[in-house]
N, C-alpha and C positions, 0 to 999 in steps of 0.2 A: 398478104393477110391470110390467104387460104392455107398456106403452109403452117402458120401458127395455130390456126383453128384445128388443124388435123394432127397437131403434134402429140406425141406420147413419149413417155420415158422408156429408153431401151437399156436393158440390163444384160442381154445376151448378144454377143458379137461373133461374126464369122472370123476365120483365121486371116482374112485379107488385111494386109497392112495399109496404113495411110501414107501416101507418098509425102516425103518431107516437103516437096514443093507446094503441095496442096495445103498442108498444115501451116506452113509459113505464110501462104497467101491469106488464109483465114485469120491468122493471128494479126498480120499486118493490117488487114482491113478492119478488124475488130478494134484496133487502136485508134480508129476514127470516132469511136464513141465519145460522148461528152466527158469532159474532165475539168476539174477545178483549176482555174488559172492557166490552163493549157500545160499543166505540169506532169500529167500522166503518172499519177501517184500509185503505181502498181508494178509488179513483176509477175511473170508466169514461169513456173518451173515445169518443164516438160519431162515426163518420165516414160521412157520406152524400155529400159533395161528390166528384165524379168526379176532379177534379184532385188532391185530397188522397189519394184511393185510389191514383192513379198515382204519387204520391210515396212511398206506403207499399209499393207492390208490389215494387220491387227489394229492399227490406229483408226481404221474405218470399220471396226467390228467384223473383220474378215468377210465383208460383202464380196461375193465371187467376182463381180465386174471389175474390181480393182486389179486382180491378177489376170483376168481374161481379156480385158480391153487392150487393144494395141497401144493406146496412148492414155496416160493419166495426166491431167493438167491441174496443178495447184496454183490458184490465183491468190496473190499476196498483196496486202496493203503495204506500200513501200515508200517511206520517207527517207530511207538510207541514201539512195542514189542522189536525191535532191539535196540532201545535207552535205554529201561529199562535194557535189558541184558548187554549192555555196562556199564551202571552205576553200576550194581550189580557186575561187574567183573573189577572194578577199571580202566575203560576206559572212555574217554570223547567223547561222540557222537557228530557228527557235521552234523546232517541230517535235520536241520530246514531251508531248502533252496529249491529253485525251482528245481534244478537238481535232488535232492533226490526224489521229487515228481514224476518227469518224470521217473526215474528209477523204482520206486515202481509201477507206473501206467503200465509200460510195463510188469513188472512181473505179475501184476494183470490181464491184458488182455490176456496174454499167458495162464494163469491158466483158465480164464473164457472160452476161446475158446476150450481148451482141454476138459474141463468138458462138454461143449455142444456136442462135437463130440462123447465122450464116452457115454453120456446119450442117444443120438440118436441111437447108436449101440445097446443099451439095450431096444429099443422100446419106449423110452420116447420121448415126444415132448417138444420143448423149444421155447421161444420167448425172444429175446434180446430187452431190453427197453432202448432206447437212452435217455429217459427222466431223467435218473439219474443225468446227468450233468446240467439239467435245474433247479432243485431245491435241490442242494446238501446241502444247509444250513439247510433246514427243515428235510432232511433225517438224517443229523448229529444229530439233536435234538431227533428225534423219536427213532433212534437206539443207542443213547447215545455214540456216537463215541468220544473217547478222542483225545487230541492233537496229531498231526502227523498221523491221520487216516482220509482218504478222500474217500467217495464213488465214484466209477468211472463206474460201470456197474451193471445192475440188470437183472436177468434171471428168468422167470417163467418156472416151470417144472411140467409135469404131463403126464398121458397117453392120447394120442390124441383122441378127439371126433370129428374129422373132417379130411378131406383129401383135402386141398385146392390146387389150381393150383400152380405150381412152378413159382416163379417170374423170370422175365427175367434177364439176365446178359449181360454186354457189351462183345464184342469179345475180345479175348486175346490180340490182337493187340492194343487195347485201353489202356491197363494198363501195358504192358511189354515194357521196353526200353532196347535195346541191347547196352551195353557198356557205353552209356551216354544218358541223357534225350533228347528226340526229341520233339520239339514243334508241335502243331497241326494246320494245315492249314484249311481253310474253307472246302475244299474237304474232308479232314480227318474227320472232325466233321460230315459232311453230311453222309459219309459212315459208321462211327462207331455208330452213333445214329439212323440210318435209321430204324433198326428193332424195337428198343424201341419206337420210335415215330409212327410206323405203327400199333402198337397193338391196337385193338378195345377199350380195357379198358382205355388206355392212351388217345385215341382220345375222348372218353366219358369224361374223367377227364378234358380235355381242354375245351370242350364245356360246361360242367357243371359249370365250374368256369368262363365262359365267357372270355376266353383268346384266343390268337392267337396261342401260342406255348406251349409245355410241359415245356420248360425251364421257361417261365413266371409263370406258376403255382408254380414251386419250388421256384423261386427267389422272387416272389411278394406276395405269399399267404402262402406257407408252411414254408419256412425258410427265413424270411425277415431280412433285415439289422437291422431294429429296434429291432426285437426280439433277434437276435443274439447279438447285442450290450448290451441289457438289461441283458440277461442271462450271458454274459461274465463278466459283473460287479458283478453279484451275485457269479459266480464261483470264481473270483479273491478275492472277499471279504471273501468267505468261506475258500479259501486257506490260506489267511492271518490269519483268526480266528483259523484255525487248525495248524498254525505254519510253513507252507511251504513258506511263503513270509515275 
């Protein structure tokens, strides 16, 4: 528990490689994560080759950790393997649908989070890349993912070469609902976001972007409706191409 409380995202890594035996051990143990029907509806693509990292980097907006980390892991929702198994065993698979993608995605993210926790316990640093769902079509091509395989998360892994400040988190009251969901009043929002909005780095963030509030920075610059709608179209188109729609 203490390791999780102290965790922070690592974007800079030393040149020290990760022993294949250690990586295999972490991945094998991670596969003990909960999974629907004990089917393990995921696959992990391990990228160590520098040229492959350079091919992936633009798809993650050229974030430097993609090329600097010794290992890049792409976690994929995978109903392809299960479908092949069914066909080879005289069963008719019915997993080319959206619900199957949701089930496989949940399996995949449980696996990815378990891996991250275990890796940090071994002294490794990780960075979760949300950009995977922005360019899934191009990641599919680079990694040669077959039908019914969809990338949903990428994690860079290596030995830390930095000790950044730990990012803030909302208070527990903001995210936990007892018995049923309670909506948020203006007073709730003022109280729950007070600490986040008071941080000097966030105040600087607001001024640097010439906005009045931190929420405006997120809604109008970082994660805009226009970008979200465009990337939603790409994601849905890729889901269709990969056979889940």
